[in-house]
C-alpha positions in Angstrom: 139.3 115.3 -49.2 136.2 116.2 -47.4 135.0 118.2 -50.4 134.6 115.0 -52.6 132.3 113.5 -50.1 128.6 112.9 -51.1 126.4 115.2 -49.2 124.1 113.4 -46.5 120.8 114.8 -47.8 121.8 113.7 -51.4 122.5 109.9 -50.5 123.0 109.2 -46.9 124.1 105.7 -47.5 126.7 106.6 -50.2 127.9 109.2 -47.8 128.3 106.7 -45.1 130.3 104.3 -47.5 132.4 106.9 -48.8 133.2 108.4 -45.2 134.2 105.0 -43.9 136.7 104.5 -46.7 138.0 108.0 -47.2 138.6 108.5 -43.4 140.7 105.4 -43.3 138.5 103.3 -41.1 137.8 100.2 -43.2 137.7 98.9 -46.8 136.1 95.7 -48.3 138.4 92.7 -48.5 139.1 89.9 -51.0 136.5 87.8 -49.0 133.0 88.6 -50.1 131.1 90.3 -47.3 134.2 90.8 -45.0 135.9 93.9 -44.2 139.5 95.1 -43.5 139.6 97.4 -40.4 142.4 99.7 -41.0 144.7 101.1 -38.2 142.6 104.3 -37.6 139.3 102.5 -37.4 140.9 99.7 -35.3 142.3 102.3 -32.9 138.6 103.4 -32.3 137.6 99.9 -31.6 140.6 99.5 -29.2 139.4 102.5 -27.2 135.9 101.1 -27.0 137.0 97.7 -26.0 139.4 99.2 -23.4 136.7 101.0 -21.6 134.0 98.3 -22.1 136.5 95.7 -20.6 137.2 98.0 -17.7 133.6 98.3 -17.1 133.0 94.6 -17.4 135.7 93.8 -14.7 134.3 96.5 -12.4 131.1 94.4 -12.2 132.9 91.2 -11.6 133.4 89.6 -14.9 136.5 87.6 -16.2 137.8 87.2 -19.6 138.2 83.8 -21.3 138.3 82.2 -24.8 136.5 79.5 -26.5 137.0 77.8 -29.8 136.0 79.1 -33.0 134.4 75.8 -34.1 131.3 74.4 -32.9 130.5 70.7 -33.5 127.0 70.6 -35.2 125.7 68.2 -32.5 126.4 70.7 -29.9 125.1 73.6 -31.9 121.7 72.2 -32.5 121.2 70.8 -28.9 119.2 74.1 -28.1 116.6 73.9 -30.9 115.5 77.5 -30.7 118.9 79.0 -31.0 120.0 76.5 -33.7 117.1 77.1 -35.9 117.6 81.0 -35.5 121.0 80.9 -36.8 120.9 78.0 -39.1 120.7 80.1 -42.3 123.6 82.2 -41.5 126.0 79.6 -40.5 129.4 78.6 -42.2 130.3 75.1 -42.1 133.5 73.2 -42.3 133.2 70.0 -43.8 136.8 68.8 -44.8 140.3 69.3 -43.2 142.6 69.1 -46.1 143.4 70.3 -49.4 145.6 68.5 -52.2 147.0 69.3 -55.6 144.3 69.0 -58.2 145.3 66.2 -60.6 143.1 67.9 -63.6 144.5 71.5 -62.9 148.2 71.6 -62.6 149.2 74.1 -60.0 145.7 74.4 -58.4 144.3 73.0 -55.1 141.1 71.0 -54.5 139.4 69.7 -51.4 140.8 66.2 -50.7 137.5 64.0 -50.9 139.0 61.5 -48.5 139.4 64.2 -45.9 135.9 64.7 -44.9 135.3 65.4 -41.2 133.2 62.9 -39.2 131.1 65.7 -37.8 130.5 69.0 -39.5 131.9 72.1 -37.5 129.9 75.3 -37.4 132.1 78.6 -37.5 130.6 80.3 -34.5 127.9 82.8 -35.0 127.5 83.0 -31.3 129.2 81.0 -28.8 126.3 79.7 -26.4 126.5 76.1 -27.4 130.4 75.6 -27.0 130.4 77.5 -24.0 127.4 75.9 -22.2 129.0 72.4 -23.1 132.2 73.7 -21.2 130.2 74.9 -18.4 128.9 71.6 -17.5 132.3 70.7 -16.3 132.9 73.9 -14.5 129.6 73.9 -12.3 129.0 71.4 -9.8 128.0 73.3 -6.6 126.3 76.5 -5.4 129.8 77.5 -4.6 130.7 77.7 -8.2 128.2 80.3 -8.9 127.6 83.0 -10.1 130.0 82.2 -13.0 130.7 85.5 -14.8 132.5 85.2 -18.1 133.3 87.4 -21.0 135.0 86.6 -24.5 136.5 89.1 -26.8 136.1 87.2 -30.3 135.1 87.4 -33.9 132.1 85.6 -35.2 130.7 84.7 -38.6 127.2 85.2 -39.9 126.7 84.9 -43.5 125.1 88.0 -44.5 124.2 88.6 -48.2 123.6 92.2 -47.9 126.7 93.8 -46.3 127.8 97.2 -45.1 131.2 98.1 -43.4 130.9 98.0 -39.6 127.1 97.7 -39.9 126.8 94.2 -41.2 129.5 92.0 -42.3 130.0 88.3 -42.6 132.6 88.3 -40.0 132.8 91.0 -37.3 134.4 91.6 -33.9 132.5 91.6 -30.7 132.5 90.8 -27.1 130.0 88.0 -25.6 129.3 87.7 -22.0 127.8 84.3 -20.9 127.0 84.0 -17.1 125.5 81.3 -14.9 123.3 81.8 -11.8 121.7 80.0 -9.0 118.3 81.8 -9.2 116.0 83.4 -11.8 116.0 86.7 -10.0 120.0 87.0 -10.0 120.1 86.0 -13.8 117.4 88.7 -14.7 119.2 91.2 -12.6 122.5 90.5 -14.3 121.0 90.8 -18.0 119.6 94.3 -16.8 122.8 95.3 -15.1 124.7 94.7 -18.4 122.0 96.5 -20.4 122.7 99.6 -18.0 126.6 99.2 -18.6 126.0 99.4 -22.3 123.7 102.5 -22.0 126.3 104.2 -19.7 129.0 103.4 -22.3 126.9 104.6 -25.2 125.9 107.7 -23.6 128.9 108.7 -21.5 131.7 107.7 -24.0 130.1 107.5 -27.4 127.8 110.6 -26.6 125.1 108.5 -28.3 122.0 108.7 -26.4 119.8 105.4 -26.2 116.4 104.2 -25.2 116.5 101.2 -22.7 113.7 98.5 -23.4 112.7 94.9 -23.8 112.3 93.3 -27.3 108.9 92.0 -28.4 108.6 88.2 -28.4 109.4 87.9 -32.1 112.4 90.4 -31.9 114.1 88.3 -29.1 117.4 86.5 -29.3 116.9 83.0 -30.5 116.8 80.9 -27.2 116.1 83.8 -25.0 113.0 84.2 -22.6 113.7 88.0 -22.7 115.9 90.2 -24.6 116.8 93.8 -23.2 118.1 96.3 -25.7 119.6 99.8 -26.1 118.2 101.7 -29.2 119.9 104.5 -30.7 118.5 107.0 -33.6 120.8 107.7 -36.5 121.0 111.0 -38.3 118.8 109.7 -41.2 115.9 108.8 -39.0 116.7 105.1 -38.9 117.2 103.1 -35.6 120.3 101.1 -34.6 120.2 98.2 -32.1 123.4 99.1 -30.2 123.6 96.3 -27.7 121.6 93.4 -26.3 121.4 91.5 -23.2 119.6 88.2 -22.9 117.8 86.5 -20.0 118.1 82.8 -21.3 116.2 81.1 -18.5 117.1 77.6 -18.1 117.0 76.8 -21.8 120.8 76.2 -22.4 121.3 74.6 -18.9 118.8 72.0 -19.8 119.9 71.6 -23.3 123.6 70.9 -22.0 122.5 69.3 -18.6 124.3 71.9 -16.5 123.2 71.5 -13.0 124.4 72.6 -9.5 123.9 71.2 -6.1 122.1 73.8 -4.0 122.8 74.5 -0.3 119.9 72.3 0.5 121.6 69.4 -1.3 119.1 69.5 -4.3 120.2 69.2 -8.1 119.0 72.3 -9.9 119.5 73.8 -13.4 121.3 77.0 -13.4 119.9 80.2 -14.9 122.0 82.0 -17.7 122.4 85.3 -19.4 124.3 86.3 -22.6 125.0 89.7 -23.7 127.1 91.6 -26.6 128.2 94.6 -28.4 130.2 94.4 -31.8 132.1 96.8 -34.2 128.6 97.7 -35.1 129.1 100.4 -32.6 131.8 102.1 -34.8 129.0 102.5 -37.6 126.7 104.0 -34.7 129.4 106.4 -33.7 129.8 107.7 -37.5 126.2 107.9 -38.0 125.3 109.7 -34.9 127.7 112.7 -35.0 129.5 113.0 -38.6 128.7 115.7 -41.1 129.3 116.7 -44.8 132.9 117.4 -44.0 133.8 114.1 -42.7 134.0 112.0 -39.4 133.2 113.8 -36.1 134.6 111.9 -33.2 133.8 112.2 -29.3 136.8 113.1 -27.5 136.5 110.1 -25.2 137.0 107.8 -28.0 139.1 109.8 -30.5 142.5 108.0 -31.3 143.9 111.5 -31.7 142.3 114.1 -29.4 144.5 117.0 -30.3 146.6 117.6 -33.5 149.1 120.4 -33.7 150.1 121.8 -37.1 153.1 124.0 -37.5 152.7 126.8 -40.3 156.4 127.8 -41.1 158.8 129.0 -43.8 162.3 127.5 -43.6 163.7 125.2 -41.0 164.6 128.0 -38.6 161.1 128.8 -38.1 160.1 124.9 -37.9 162.8 124.4 -35.2 161.5 127.4 -32.9 157.9 126.3 -33.4 158.8 122.5 -32.7 160.7 123.7 -29.4 157.5 125.4 -28.3 155.2 122.6 -29.3 157.4 120.0 -27.5 156.5 121.6 -24.1 152.7 121.5 -25.1 152.8 117.8 -26.1 154.4 116.9 -22.9 152.0 118.7 -20.7 148.9 117.4 -22.7 150.2 114.0 -22.5 150.8 114.1 -18.8 147.1 114.9 -18.4 146.2 111.7 -20.3 145.4 113.7 -23.4 146.4 111.9 -26.8 148.2 114.4 -29.1 149.9 114.4 -32.5 152.5 116.9 -33.8 152.3 116.8 -37.5 155.5 118.2 -38.7 155.6 116.4 -41.9 157.2 118.3 -44.8 155.5 116.3 -47.5 151.9 118.0 -47.0 151.1 121.5 -46.8 149.2 122.9 -43.8 146.0 123.1 -45.7 146.2 119.4 -46.6 146.7 118.5 -43.1 143.7 120.6 -41.9 141.5 118.7 -44.5 142.9 115.3 -43.4 142.2 115.9 -39.8 138.7 117.3 -40.4 137.9 114.3 -42.4 139.2 112.0 -39.8 137.2 113.9 -36.9 140.0 114.8 -34.7 138.2 117.1 -31.9 140.8 119.5 -31.7 143.1 121.1 -34.0 146.0 123.8 -33.1 147.7 125.8 -35.6 151.0 127.4 -34.8 153.0 129.9 -36.9 155.8 132.2 -36.6 153.3 135.1 -35.7 151.9 133.0 -32.9 155.3 132.6 -31.6 155.8 136.5 -31.4 152.2 136.9 -29.9 152.4 134.0 -27.5 149.2 132.6 -29.0 147.9 129.7 -31.0 144.7 129.2 -33.3 142.4 126.4 -31.9 139.8 124.8 -34.1 137.1 122.5 -32.9 135.7 119.9 -35.1 132.2 119.7 -33.7 131.2 123.2 -34.8 134.2 124.1 -37.0 134.7 127.3 -34.9 138.3 128.9 -34.6 139.5 131.0 -31.9 143.0 132.5 -30.6 144.0 131.4 -27.4 147.1 132.4 -25.3 150.0 129.9 -24.9 150.0 130.6 -21.3 146.4 129.0 -20.8 146.2 126.6 -23.7 146.6 123.6 -21.7 143.8 124.1 -19.4 141.8 125.6 -22.4 142.2 122.2 -24.1 141.3 120.2 -21.2 138.0 122.1 -20.7 137.3 122.2 -24.5 137.2 118.5 -24.9 134.9 118.1 -22.1 132.9 120.7 -23.7 132.9 119.1 -27.2 131.9 115.6 -25.6 128.9 117.3 -23.9 128.0 119.3 -27.1 127.9 116.0 -29.2 125.5 114.4 -26.7 123.3 117.4 -26.5 122.9 117.7 -30.0 122.2 114.1 -30.6 119.4 114.4 -27.7 118.0 117.3 -29.5 117.8 115.4 -32.8 116.1 112.5 -31.2 113.5 114.7 -29.3 112.7 116.4 -32.5 112.3 113.0 -34.4 110.3 111.2 -31.9 106.6 111.3 -32.6 103.6 110.2 -30.5 100.7 108.8 -32.9 97.1 107.6 -32.1 96.0 106.3 -35.5 97.4 104.1 -38.2 97.1 107.1 -40.5 99.3 109.3 -38.1 101.8 106.4 -37.8 102.2 105.7 -41.6 102.8 109.6 -42.0 105.3 109.8 -39.3 107.2 106.7 -40.6 107.4 107.9 -44.2 107.7 111.8 -44.0 109.5 112.3 -40.9 111.0 109.2 -39.9 112.8 108.5 -36.5 111.2 107.1 -33.6 107.3 106.6 -33.4 105.6 105.9 -30.1 102.4 104.0 -30.5 100.0 101.7 -28.9 100.3 98.0 -29.8 98.1 95.2 -28.9 100.9 92.8 -27.9 100.2 90.3 -30.7 102.8 89.1 -33.3 100.0 89.2 -36.1 99.8 93.1 -35.6 103.5 93.3 -35.4 104.1 91.5 -38.7 101.2 93.2 -40.4 102.5 96.6 -39.4 106.1 95.5 -40.8 104.9 94.4 -44.0 102.9 97.7 -44.5 105.4 100.2 -43.3 108.8 98.3 -43.0 108.7 99.8 -39.4 109.7 97.2 -36.5 109.1 97.5 -32.8 112.4 98.4 -31.7 111.5 98.0 -27.9 109.2 98.1 -25.3 110.5 101.0 -23.2 111.5 100.3 -19.7 110.7 103.7 -18.5 107.6 104.0 -20.7 104.5 105.4 -18.8 101.6 103.1 -18.3 98.6 104.6 -20.1 95.4 103.1 -21.5 95.2 103.4 -25.3 94.1 101.3 -28.2 96.4 99.8 -30.8 97.0 101.9 -33.7 96.3 99.0 -36.1 93.8 96.7 -34.6 92.1 99.1 -32.2 92.4 96.6 -29.3 93.3 97.8 -25.8 97.0 98.6 -25.0 98.3 99.6 -21.5 101.7 101.2 -22.9 103.2 102.9 -26.0 106.1 101.0 -27.7 108.8 102.3 -29.9 108.7 101.8 -33.6 111.2 102.6 -36.3 112.9 101.6 -39.5 116.1 100.1 -38.6 119.6 99.0 -39.7 
């Protein structure tokens, strides 16, 4: 299976598309621009979802659900948000079909069933949620309101790619209301920290935390905080964003509270989200020419055991021994699969699990039974070794941690090798075109310069790093004064 994959250095985009399909993660659907997430791909999303949901609840958030449809009048209430998403909106205009009198057996939209007001299929839920919050918030006692929603959204993308950019995708969106500006900013930054912790500790994907430039902010936000990751092809991926919305939505929907002093005040807001795009980031951070490479903490199957046998007697003896391993591994919270299918040879199974990125593969044959050993193969390095059955459980537990750490260290090393500081525009262009990756450069802070750099190089400001050191310098394009380098890259 993996031998048929296009090599990354030949065509990275083709490699990615082939891998998503061949590893059984997702496929294109009958609806243009939409995907079917297959069970193995969805299992990865479920593991992401479960961990993030736990982290959200540990920080005081609760889950709720809001309508898929947003009346157009509500959607356009916050002008910047409406303008920012207008071109991507799918709109429902009618509520019924009927038999087509001109085409027997076919249907048409009933021209008499036009909605009084068009409904926007949510591209994001601020409008419907803030209209709801108006009825939930009256007093300072109702604050902070910390709500998260797991949902799907629709953004009518014309150029799509599985997981990375589809017309419909799955995500979570947090929407919170606070009594003060400082509380809301602290919330937005806390959620950026949660996303960074998840990306690094679970996805083994290093990220840079920063703030977006004004032109790159979420439509309707006063400030957007982001985590930016670097993929193997040298392009950046915006992996999660958290927005300080100021009082923009509170004013648009008249959401006020009575303060302790008895005054009517507008609340302060945040929103934040990550999506199934994270699966694309996971693939492009770790995988290789042989297929998917998954960090153990998010792998649906962490360990697969494959028997190598001749005849039912050998299989039965191996299965009896394996059943003990399976029970002990599962008792330690490790997901393990025993693949005793007789419809595939061991070699085909090895290729399948290599392609699907299972972190650890254990093979056991009749000779292993005699010698009290097993063969262990690790997916990250493709190394194999013989291990005593007496120590295999502890060995696997430790090896899973080692693989998780190794994947993160490997990604950190790649990012370090592909991060370049430049001081002139010639150096900037050379780094973007020949080396790729992140480029740290001084910028004068103007949208005009930002747009010109983007037009000339296709590189955008990914973020203004939060931990970036302050240093006097000159903008690489305009020569104007600058106090800090910002992060540029070509991006997905």
